[in-house]
C-alpha positions, 0 to 999 in steps of 0.5 A: 500500500502506498505511504505518503511521507510529508516534507516535514520529514525531509530533515530526518533522513538516512545517512548516505555518507558512505556511498557519497564518499565514493564520488571520486570514482570515475563512473558517470550517471548515464543520460536517458533517451534524447529529449530529457537532456540530463533531467533524467539519469540512471545512477548506480552505487558508484556514482551517487556522490555526483547526485549528492553534489547536484542536489546543492543546485537542484532537488534530486528525486530518487526512483528505485525500481526493477524491471519485474516490478509492475507498479514501477512500470506505472509510476516511472513514466509519471515521474519522468513526465512530471520531472521533464515538465519542471524544465530543469528545476528537478532531476530524476535519478533512477536506481535499478534495485537489482544491480545497486544493493547499496543504494537500496539499503541506504534508502531503506527501500523495503519495497519497490517502487520507493521514491526519495529526495536528496536536497542539499546533500540531505536525503529523505524518503517521500513515498512507496508504491504507485501513486496517482499522478496528481498526488505525485505532482503534489509531492514534487511541489512540496519538495521544491517548496522545501528546497526553496526554503533551503536556498536551493533554487537552481536550474540545469539546462534542458533540451530546447533551451536557447543558448545565452547570447552575449550582449552585442556592443552598440554599433559605432556611428559612422562619424564617430568611427571616422573620428576614431580612425583619424585619431589612430592616424594622428589626424586631429583636424579630421577627427575634430571635423567628424565630431563637429558634423556628428553634433550638427546632426544630433546636438544631444550626442553626448559622446560626440560632445565629449570626444570633440572636447578631448580632441580639441584639448589635444590640438591645443597642446600639439607641438608645445612642451610641458615645461614651456607651458608651465613657465609661461603660466608662472610668469604671467598669472593673469594671462588668460591664454597661458592659464588656459593652456596650463589647465589643459596640461593639468587635465591631460596629466590627470590633475583634474582638481588642479585644472579646475582650481586654476580656471575658477581662481582665474575666473574670479578675477575676470570680467567680460569676454575673458570670463566667458572664455574661461567658462567655456573652457571649464565646460569643455573640461567638464565634458572630458572628465564626465558630467557625473563626476563628483569633482565636476559637481563641486566645480560646477557649484563654484562656477555658478557662484562666480557667474551670478 
């Protein structure tokens, strides 16, 4: 007579450590017919350790059966169909009672069919005998619910799964690519022209705006030595062009705060067109550094106070 074992008993199960310890042996579970894709496997005494490992990812249902067993022939197709329906959230491991006496003993299978579960390495009995399909499904649902409580919510690939596609990078806009190619060739003027045309087409093209600011900075520093720029800035603290170049040099060397401070301090002493020139250079620098950078936020706040 069939006996249902509720999931509350899942914690008090038999000790399978002796069999699981044999996991280092080379035997492998044998896949079932095509279409089940690993969710139904035949296992034996020697390879049960792999099932114990697998049970840390998905619950494994153990079906102990025999060829001569009439109720087994009723239950096994039901178990296979239901497990396949869970799409890799369960695995069914079938054990031939006639050829695997250690597993039969370990699960205390006094009659067959015997159905058990292994969840997170912990085995537990479920039921014996051939149950109606609805009752079997209810038991499997309870196994999944218990496994979820234990944090075991994995899934193994099944036939028909679409392979995960790596996200494809966004195609580079043609004018951007033209600018990058020109930069690779050292042609700054062509790169500037390409970015300017991209912005003309889309004034909100943030990548082109930042790219243009970067290339213009390189063009301003082209052919000038760092020592020459710094000497000129030190000799003429109020020379706007000298300070703008020094700020460009600071930024190109990664000294972001120094570049911002130089321009903001200079701006505080200016008025008219010269003040506007410094403001525009600061905005270019903000684009190069990145408008979300906290250093830009701080500099923009001071810039606002200097303008009003």
